[in-house]
C-alpha positions as CSV (number, residue, x, y, z in Angstrom):
1,M,93.0,138.1,107.4
2,D,91.8,135.3,109.7
3,L,88.7,133.9,108.2
4,V,88.3,130.8,110.5
5,G,85.0,131.3,112.5
6,R,83.9,134.1,110.2
7,T,83.9,132.5,106.8
8,K,81.0,129.8,106.3
9,I,81.8,127.1,103.8
10,G,79.3,125.0,101.8
11,F,80.0,121.9,99.5
12,I,77.4,120.5,96.9
13,G,78.7,117.1,95.9
14,L,80.1,115.0,98.6
15,G,81.7,112.2,96.6
16,K,85.5,111.2,95.9
17,L,86.2,114.9,95.7
18,G,83.8,116.9,97.6
19,M,83.8,114.8,100.9
20,P,87.6,114.5,101.6
21,C,88.0,118.2,100.6
22,S,85.0,119.4,102.6
23,E,86.2,117.5,105.8
24,A,89.7,118.7,105.5
25,I,88.6,122.4,105.7
26,A,86.3,121.5,108.6
27,K,89.5,120.1,110.3
28,K,91.3,123.5,109.9
29,G,88.5,124.9,112.1
30,F,85.9,126.3,109.5
31,D,82.3,126.0,109.7
32,V,81.5,123.6,106.7
33,A,78.1,122.2,105.6
34,G,77.5,119.8,102.7
35,F,74.8,118.4,100.5
36,D,74.7,115.5,98.1
37,I,71.7,113.9,96.4
38,V,73.0,110.6,97.9
39,P,72.5,110.5,101.6
40,K,75.8,111.0,103.3
41,T,77.0,111.0,106.9
42,S,80.1,112.9,108.5
43,D,81.8,113.4,111.8
44,H,83.2,116.7,110.6
45,I,80.7,118.6,108.4
46,D,77.0,119.6,109.0
47,I,74.9,117.6,106.2
48,R,72.0,119.6,104.8
49,E,68.9,118.4,103.6
50,D,68.8,120.4,100.3
51,I,70.8,123.1,98.2
52,Q,68.3,125.9,99.6
53,H,69.2,125.0,103.2
54,L,72.7,124.6,102.4
55,C,73.0,128.1,100.5
56,S,71.0,130.2,103.2
57,D,74.0,130.9,105.4
58,R,77.1,130.2,103.5
59,D,79.6,132.7,102.4
60,I,81.4,130.5,99.8
61,V,79.7,127.6,98.0
62,F,81.9,125.1,96.4
63,V,80.4,122.9,93.7
64,A,81.8,119.4,93.3
65,T,79.4,118.0,91.0
66,P,80.7,115.4,88.3
67,T,80.9,116.3,84.7
68,P,80.8,112.5,83.3
69,H,81.5,111.3,80.0
70,E,79.2,108.7,78.5
71,D,79.7,105.0,79.2
72,G,82.8,103.7,77.3
73,Y,84.4,107.2,77.1
74,D,86.9,107.0,80.1
75,G,89.9,105.1,78.4
76,R,89.5,101.6,79.8
77,Q,88.4,100.4,76.4
78,P,89.6,101.9,72.8
79,T,88.0,105.4,72.0
80,S,89.7,106.6,69.1
81,H,87.0,105.2,66.8
82,L,84.1,106.7,68.7
83,P,82.2,110.0,67.8
84,V,83.9,113.0,69.5
85,K,81.8,114.3,72.4
86,D,82.0,117.0,75.1
87,F,81.3,116.3,79.0
88,N,78.0,116.0,80.3
89,Y,77.0,119.2,82.3
90,H,73.3,118.5,82.9
91,A,73.9,117.7,86.5
92,V,76.1,120.9,87.2
93,K,73.6,123.1,85.5
94,E,70.8,122.0,87.6
95,V,72.9,122.6,90.6
96,L,74.0,126.0,89.6
97,A,70.4,127.0,88.8
98,E,69.3,125.9,92.2
99,C,72.1,127.8,93.9
100,N,71.3,130.9,91.9
101,K,67.9,130.9,93.2
102,N,69.1,130.9,96.7
103,M,72.2,133.0,96.7
104,N,73.0,136.8,96.3
105,M,75.9,139.1,95.4
106,T,77.4,139.0,98.9
107,Q,78.1,135.2,98.5
108,M,80.4,133.5,96.2
109,L,79.6,130.4,93.9
110,V,82.9,128.4,93.3
111,L,82.8,125.6,90.4
112,I,85.6,123.0,90.9
113,S,84.3,120.4,88.5
114,T,86.4,119.7,85.3
115,V,85.1,121.4,82.1
116,L,86.2,122.2,78.7
117,P,87.5,125.8,77.8
118,G,84.6,127.9,77.0
119,T,82.0,126.2,79.1
120,C,81.5,128.5,81.9
121,R,80.8,131.4,79.7
122,R,78.6,129.5,77.3
123,E,76.9,127.1,79.6
124,F,77.0,128.6,83.2
125,A,77.2,132.1,83.0
126,P,73.6,132.5,81.7
127,I,72.4,130.5,84.6
128,V,74.2,132.3,87.5
129,T,72.9,136.0,87.4
130,N,72.3,136.5,91.2
131,T,75.7,135.8,92.6
132,K,79.5,135.8,91.8
133,L,80.7,132.7,89.7
134,I,84.3,131.7,90.1
135,Y,86.0,128.7,88.5
136,N,88.5,127.1,90.7
137,P,89.6,123.7,89.6
138,Y,91.7,121.5,91.8
139,L,94.7,119.4,90.9
140,I,94.3,116.3,93.0
141,A,94.7,112.5,92.5
142,M,92.6,109.9,94.0
143,G,94.2,108.4,97.2
144,S,95.5,111.7,98.2
145,V,92.7,114.1,97.7
146,A,92.8,116.0,101.2
147,D,96.8,116.0,101.1
148,D,96.7,117.5,97.6
149,M,94.2,120.2,98.5
150,M,96.2,121.3,101.4
151,N,99.4,121.2,99.5
152,P,98.5,122.3,96.1
153,E,101.1,123.0,93.3
154,M,99.1,126.2,92.4
155,I,95.7,127.8,93.0
156,M,93.6,128.6,89.9
157,I,91.0,131.3,90.2
158,G,89.0,132.3,87.2
159,T,86.5,135.0,86.8
160,K,84.5,136.7,83.9
161,K,87.0,139.3,83.1
162,G,90.1,137.7,84.5
163,V,92.9,139.7,86.3
164,Y,90.9,142.8,85.7
165,E,88.4,142.1,88.2
166,T,89.9,139.3,90.3
167,A,91.2,141.8,93.1
168,H,87.5,142.7,93.7
169,K,85.8,139.3,93.1
170,A,88.2,136.7,94.4
171,Q,90.1,138.4,97.2
172,Q,88.3,136.5,99.9
173,L,88.7,133.2,98.0
174,E,92.5,133.7,97.8
175,S,92.5,134.6,101.4
176,F,90.7,131.4,102.2
177,Y,93.4,129.4,100.5
178,N,96.0,131.3,102.5
179,E,94.3,130.1,105.7
180,I,93.9,126.4,104.8
181,C,97.0,125.3,102.7
182,D,99.9,124.0,104.6
183,N,102.4,125.0,101.8
184,S,102.5,128.6,100.1
185,P,101.2,127.7,96.7
186,R,101.3,130.2,93.9
187,V,97.9,131.7,92.7
188,E,97.1,132.0,88.9
189,F,94.4,134.3,88.0
190,G,92.7,134.4,84.6
191,T,89.4,134.5,82.8
192,W,87.1,131.5,83.1
193,E,88.6,130.4,79.6
194,E,92.1,130.7,80.8
195,T,91.4,129.0,84.0
196,E,89.6,126.2,82.3
197,S,92.6,125.8,80.1
198,M,95.1,125.8,83.0
199,K,93.2,122.7,84.4
200,I,92.6,120.5,81.5
201,F,96.0,121.1,79.5
202,Y,98.0,120.5,82.7
203,N,96.6,116.8,82.6
204,T,97.2,116.9,78.7
205,F,100.9,117.8,79.3
206,I,101.0,114.8,81.5
207,S,99.3,112.6,79.1
208,N,101.8,113.7,76.4
209,K,105.0,112.9,78.6
210,I,103.5,109.3,79.4
211,A,102.9,108.6,75.8
212,L,106.2,109.9,74.6
213,V,108.3,107.7,77.3
214,N,106.1,104.7,76.7
215,M,106.9,105.3,72.8
216,I,110.5,105.1,73.7
217,Q,109.7,101.8,75.5
218,D,108.3,100.4,72.5
219,V,111.2,101.4,70.2
220,A,113.6,99.7,73.0
221,H,111.6,96.6,72.9
222,K,111.4,96.4,69.0
223,L,115.2,97.6,68.5
224,G,116.9,95.9,71.0
225,N,120.3,96.7,72.5
226,M,118.6,99.4,74.3
227,D,117.5,100.2,77.9
228,V,114.6,102.4,78.1
229,D,115.4,103.5,81.6
230,R,118.9,104.7,80.5
231,V,117.2,107.0,77.9
232,T,114.3,108.4,80.1
233,Q,116.7,109.1,83.0
234,A,118.9,111.1,81.0
235,L,116.0,113.0,79.4
236,A,114.6,113.5,83.0
237,K,117.8,115.2,84.3
238,S,117.4,117.6,81.3
239,T,115.4,120.1,83.3
240,K,116.5,123.1,81.3
241,R,114.3,122.1,78.4
242,I,112.1,119.2,79.3
243,V,110.8,121.0,82.5
244,S,111.0,118.3,85.1
245,P,111.6,114.6,85.9
246,A,108.1,113.7,86.7
247,Y,106.3,111.1,84.7
248,M,109.7,110.1,83.1
249,K,109.5,106.4,83.9
250,A,108.1,104.2,81.1
251,G,105.6,101.5,82.3
252,M,101.9,101.3,82.3
253,G,100.2,104.1,80.4
254,D,98.3,106.9,82.1
255,G,94.8,106.4,83.5
256,G,92.4,107.6,86.1
257,A,89.2,109.9,86.2
258,C,90.8,112.9,84.5
259,H,93.7,112.1,82.0
260,P,92.2,109.9,79.3
261,R,88.7,111.2,79.5
262,D,90.1,114.8,79.3
263,N,91.9,113.9,76.0
264,I,88.8,112.2,74.7
265,A,86.7,115.4,75.3
266,L,89.5,117.8,74.0
267,R,89.0,115.8,70.5
268,W,85.6,117.2,70.5
269,L,86.7,120.9,71.3
270,A,89.3,120.5,68.3
271,K,86.7,119.7,66.0
272,D,84.3,122.2,67.2
273,L,86.8,125.0,67.0
274,G,87.9,123.8,63.6
275,L,91.4,123.6,64.4
276,G,92.2,121.4,61.4
277,Y,94.2,119.1,63.4
278,D,93.6,116.8,66.5
279,L,96.7,116.3,68.7
280,F,94.5,114.8,71.3
281,E,93.2,111.9,69.0
282,S,97.0,111.3,68.3
283,I,97.5,111.2,72.0
284,M,94.7,108.7,72.4
285,T,95.6,106.6,69.4
286,A,99.1,106.4,70.6
287,R,98.0,105.2,74.1
288,E,95.7,102.5,72.7
289,Q,98.6,101.2,70.2
290,Q,101.1,101.2,73.0
291,A,98.7,99.2,75.0
292,E,98.0,96.8,72.0
293,S,101.9,96.3,71.6
294,M,102.2,95.6,75.1
295,A,99.6,93.0,75.0
296,K,101.3,91.4,72.0
297,A,104.5,91.2,73.7
298,I,102.8,89.6,76.7
299,L,101.3,87.0,74.7
300,K,104.7,85.9,73.2
301,H,105.3,84.5,76.6
302,G,102.0,82.7,77.1
303,N,98.2,82.6,76.4
304,S,96.8,82.5,80.0
305,V,97.4,85.9,81.6
306,W,96.8,87.5,85.2
307,F,97.0,91.0,85.9
308,S,98.1,92.1,89.5
309,S,95.5,94.8,89.4
310,D,92.7,96.3,87.6
311,S,93.0,99.8,89.2
312,Y,94.7,102.8,87.6
313,K,96.9,103.5,90.4
314,P,98.2,101.5,93.4
315,G,96.5,101.8,96.8
316,I,93.0,102.5,95.4
317,E,90.3,100.3,93.7
318,M,89.2,102.8,91.1
319,V,89.2,101.4,87.6
320,D,88.3,104.7,85.8
321,G,90.6,105.0,82.6
322,S,92.5,101.9,83.8
323,Y,95.3,101.2,81.6
324,S,95.5,97.7,82.8
325,L,91.9,97.1,81.6
326,L,92.9,98.5,78.2
327,V,95.8,96.0,78.0
328,Q,93.6,93.3,79.0
329,H,91.1,94.2,76.2
330,Y,93.8,93.7,73.6
331,I,94.9,90.5,75.2
332,M,91.4,89.1,74.7
333,K,91.4,90.7,71.1
334,H,94.5,88.8,70.1
335,G,93.2,85.5,71.4
336,G,94.6,85.5,75.1
337,E,92.8,84.4,78.1
338,L,92.5,86.3,81.6
339,A,93.0,84.1,84.4
340,N,90.6,84.6,87.4
341,G,93.6,85.0,90.0
342,I,97.1,84.1,90.8
343,D,96.1,80.7,92.0
344,S,94.3,79.8,88.5
345,P,96.3,78.0,85.8
346,V,98.4,81.0,84.6
347,E,101.4,81.3,82.3
348,V,102.2,85.1,82.6
349,I,101.7,87.5,85.4
350,V,101.7,91.2,84.6
351,R,103.0,93.5,87.3
352,V,100.6,96.3,86.8
353,H,102.0,98.7,89.5
354,E,105.5,98.9,90.6
355,S,104.4,98.5,94.2
356,D,102.6,95.2,93.5
357,E,104.1,92.2,95.2
358,F,103.3,88.5,94.7
359,T,105.1,85.3,94.4
360,A,105.1,82.8,91.4
361,D,106.8,79.4,90.7
362,N,109.8,79.3,88.2
363,N,107.5,78.0,85.4
364,T,105.4,81.1,85.4
365,I,106.6,84.3,83.5
366,I,106.5,87.5,85.3
367,F,106.1,90.4,82.9
368,D,107.5,93.8,84.4
369,P,106.9,97.1,82.5
370,W,108.5,98.7,85.4
371,R,111.8,96.8,85.3
372,S,112.4,96.6,88.9
373,Y,111.2,93.1,90.0
374,P,113.9,91.1,91.4
375,K,115.8,89.5,88.3
376,A,115.3,86.0,87.7
377,D,115.1,83.7,84.6
378,N,111.3,83.7,84.5
379,V,111.3,87.6,85.0
380,I,110.7,89.7,81.7
381,Y,111.7,93.3,81.6
382,Y,109.7,95.1,79.1
383,G,111.6,97.7,77.4
384,K,115.2,96.4,78.3
């Protein structure tokens, strides 16, 4: 089914997710319009003045409005001691309510923002009564948003009744992705709750893998006579039961706009559902203790420390949930000092990303949690 030229797309929320995705869709030949409360410009999409004008002639309207946590809940500082809290859905609810006023059953309203399981039915369904509500979260990473959208691992499509009504409600959406994707991803259908869970527990699986391999790193550091990479590489090849080799290199802990904050929010869900246990608190506590262990190991080699980056991943400037900043927190907690730059008096340089490059004199310790910096007398391989 050729939808190019016939299906008009709208995007509400033109931030770090919405703008790259909407422009990528436009480059595929679709008529795309967008709106954001912050004025935006684009050479590829039509910027509308408000939600009413955006919805007036669109077949599918995607909502990429953020669902933020409160300040201090993204993982760049310790959070395990804080009260558990859900995401903030205020902005999303305002957008959905306005869309509902200006859309009808011939159109499709598609939410892609991350939410906790149960949110669509509890918070959004009572608001969206005049059009079809689909939950369709993305598995994307900052720095490669457009490419991840065009080459997704899977497409998740959630409706009120799941597979029993997907053929009727979501066929157009599935056909849309068949048109724009460069690969041939699998499509996973489900209820709102099932799809919400696919998205957020996907991130939690990754957090678990990273926490576990970094625990092996801690064991190697404390036990001695052990190379963490030899252990994790052996486990990574065990694809029969451990699934895949992804995220099986110990180093800095996980970060970003999704992983830490998702687990922080899932602590609230565990308490709200009365599960009686909180695996997510354990994950976040382990993450923080691992960061503190690394900070203590760094301070054994000097008190003045410079980190090669504050960002949570290479190639971008975002510090959401930054593990580097978390380790820096513990450096200061234990009496260390953070140097202003590599040219400042510094005793230890921490290689935050494996791709980070720099030079240092032989009197400066290079602390490498990735264990791949060229070997030298002043280079410390953490976990080896």
